[in-house]
DRENPA-3360 file (N, C-alpha, C; in nm, 2 decimals, always signed):
BEGIN
1 = MNRVRAEC = -0.29/-1.09/+3.49/-0.22/-1.12/+3.37/-0.28/-1.25/+3.31 ~ -0.29/-1.25/+3.17/-0.34/-1.37/+3.11/-0.24/-1.48/+3.12 ~ -0.29/-1.60/+3.13/-0.20/-1.72/+3.13/-0.16/-1.75/+2.99 ~ -0.03/-1.77/+2.97/+0.03/-1.80/+2.84/+0.05/-1.95/+2.82 ~ +0.01/-2.00/+2.70/+0.03/-2.14/+2.68/+0.18/-2.17/+2.66 ~ +0.21/-2.29/+2.70/+0.36/-2.33/+2.70/+0.42/-2.32/+2.56 ~ +0.34/-2.35/+2.45/+0.39/-2.35/+2.32/+0.32/-2.23/+2.24 ~ +0.39/-2.17/+2.15/+0.34/-2.06/+2.08/+0.24/-2.12/+1.98;
9 = PVPPSGST = +0.12/-2.06/+1.98/+0.01/-2.11/+1.89/+0.05/-2.08/+1.74 ~ +0.02/-2.17/+1.65/+0.04/-2.14/+1.51/-0.09/-2.11/+1.44 ~ -0.11/-1.99/+1.39/-0.23/-1.96/+1.33/-0.24/-2.02/+1.19 ~ -0.36/-2.04/+1.14/-0.38/-2.10/+1.01/-0.31/-2.01/+0.90 ~ -0.28/-2.07/+0.79/-0.20/-2.00/+0.69/-0.28/-1.88/+0.63 ~ -0.42/-1.88/+0.64/-0.50/-1.77/+0.59/-0.51/-1.66/+0.69 ~ -0.44/-1.66/+0.80/-0.45/-1.56/+0.90/-0.39/-1.43/+0.85 ~ -0.43/-1.32/+0.91/-0.38/-1.19/+0.87/-0.23/-1.17/+0.92;
17 = LAQRLRAG = -0.16/-1.08/+0.87/-0.03/-1.06/+0.92/-0.03/-1.02/+1.07 ~ -0.12/-0.94/+1.11/-0.13/-0.91/+1.25/-0.15/-1.03/+1.34 ~ -0.23/-1.12/+1.30/-0.26/-1.24/+1.37/-0.13/-1.33/+1.38 ~ -0.06/-1.34/+1.27/+0.06/-1.42/+1.27/+0.17/-1.36/+1.35 ~ +0.18/-1.22/+1.35/+0.28/-1.15/+1.43/+0.24/-1.17/+1.58 ~ +0.12/-1.16/+1.61/+0.08/-1.18/+1.75/+0.11/-1.32/+1.80 ~ +0.08/-1.42/+1.72/+0.10/-1.55/+1.76/+0.25/-1.58/+1.77 ~ +0.33/-1.52/+1.68/+0.47/-1.55/+1.68/+0.55/-1.48/+1.79;
25 = TLRAHAAL = +0.49/-1.37/+1.85/+0.57/-1.30/+1.95/+0.50/-1.31/+2.09 ~ +0.40/-1.40/+2.10/+0.33/-1.41/+2.22/+0.41/-1.45/+2.34 ~ +0.50/-1.54/+2.33/+0.59/-1.59/+2.44/+0.68/-1.48/+2.48 ~ +0.74/-1.41/+2.38/+0.84/-1.30/+2.41/+0.77/-1.19/+2.48 ~ +0.65/-1.15/+2.44/+0.58/-1.04/+2.51/+0.54/-1.08/+2.65 ~ +0.50/-1.21/+2.67/+0.46/-1.25/+2.80/+0.58/-1.25/+2.89 ~ +0.70/-1.29/+2.84/+0.82/-1.28/+2.92/+0.85/-1.14/+2.96 ~ +0.84/-1.04/+2.87/+0.86/-0.90/+2.90/+0.77/-0.85/+3.00;
33 = DRHPVLRP = +0.64/-0.89/+2.99/+0.54/-0.85/+3.09/+0.58/-0.90/+3.23 ~ +0.65/-1.01/+3.24/+0.69/-1.07/+3.37/+0.83/-1.01/+3.42 ~ +0.90/-0.94/+3.34/+1.03/-0.90/+3.37/+1.02/-0.80/+3.49 ~ +1.11/-0.81/+3.59/+1.09/-0.73/+3.71/+1.10/-0.58/+3.69 ~ +1.18/-0.54/+3.59/+1.19/-0.39/+3.56/+1.07/-0.34/+3.48 ~ +1.02/-0.43/+3.39/+0.91/-0.39/+3.30/+0.77/-0.42/+3.35 ~ +0.76/-0.51/+3.45/+0.63/-0.55/+3.50/+0.54/-0.44/+3.55 ~ +0.60/-0.34/+3.62/+0.52/-0.23/+3.67/+0.45/-0.15/+3.55;
41 = LATGELSP = +0.52/-0.15/+3.43/+0.46/-0.08/+3.32/+0.33/-0.16/+3.27 ~ +0.34/-0.29/+3.28/+0.22/-0.37/+3.24/+0.11/-0.36/+3.33 ~ +0.14/-0.35/+3.46/+0.03/-0.34/+3.56/-0.02/-0.20/+3.59 ~ +0.06/-0.10/+3.55/+0.02/+0.04/+3.57/+0.04/+0.09/+3.71 ~ +0.11/+0.01/+3.79/+0.13/+0.05/+3.93/+0.28/+0.07/+3.95 ~ +0.33/+0.19/+3.92/+0.47/+0.22/+3.94/+0.49/+0.36/+3.98 ~ +0.61/+0.37/+4.05/+0.65/+0.50/+4.10/+0.72/+0.58/+3.99 ~ +0.74/+0.71/+4.01/+0.82/+0.78/+3.91/+0.96/+0.72/+3.89;
49 = EQYATALA = +1.02/+0.67/+4.00/+1.15/+0.61/+3.99/+1.15/+0.48/+3.91 ~ +1.05/+0.40/+3.93/+1.03/+0.27/+3.85/+1.01/+0.30/+3.70 ~ +0.93/+0.41/+3.68/+0.91/+0.45/+3.54/+1.04/+0.49/+3.47 ~ +1.12/+0.57/+3.54/+1.25/+0.62/+3.49/+1.34/+0.50/+3.46 ~ +1.34/+0.40/+3.55/+1.42/+0.28/+3.53/+1.38/+0.20/+3.41 ~ +1.25/+0.18/+3.40/+1.20/+0.11/+3.28/+1.23/+0.18/+3.15 ~ +1.21/+0.31/+3.15/+1.24/+0.39/+3.03/+1.39/+0.38/+2.99 ~ +1.48/+0.38/+3.09/+1.62/+0.37/+3.07/+1.65/+0.23/+3.01;
57 = ALHGLLAG = +1.59/+0.13/+3.07/+1.61/+0.00/+3.02/+1.57/-0.02/+2.87 ~ +1.45/+0.04/+2.84/+1.40/+0.03/+2.70/+1.49/+0.11/+2.61 ~ +1.54/+0.23/+2.66/+1.62/+0.31/+2.57/+1.75/+0.24/+2.53 ~ +1.81/+0.17/+2.63/+1.93/+0.09/+2.60/+1.90/-0.02/+2.50 ~ +1.79/-0.08/+2.49/+1.76/-0.18/+2.39/+1.73/-0.12/+2.26 ~ +1.66/-0.01/+2.25/+1.62/+0.05/+2.13/+1.71/+0.16/+2.07 ~ +1.80/+0.21/+2.14/+1.89/+0.32/+2.10/+1.96/+0.29/+1.96 ~ +2.00/+0.17/+1.94/+2.07/+0.14/+1.82/+1.98/+0.11/+1.70;
65 = TQTV = +1.85/+0.10/+1.73/+1.76/+0.07/+1.62/+1.69/+0.19/+1.56 ~ +1.70/+0.31/+1.63/+1.63/+0.42/+1.59/+1.73/+0.53/+1.55 ~ +1.69/+0.61/+1.44/+1.77/+0.72/+1.40/+1.68/+0.85/+1.42 ~ +1.75/+0.96/+1.44/+1.68/+1.09/+1.46/+1.70/+1.17/+1.34;
% end
């Protein structure tokens, strides 16, 4: 895993939206990558049970934000 800087980098004002979003969410994404439930998704080393647990956790977070 890449080492994350302690402070979120601030891209120059001429940066693209994608660059600004990446810089603005870097710390949050790094924290998710280290989360015990989600870490196996980031490493690709997970059992079917771990995968189901991670999907259930993500579903709980996203269920209210998506409509069918």
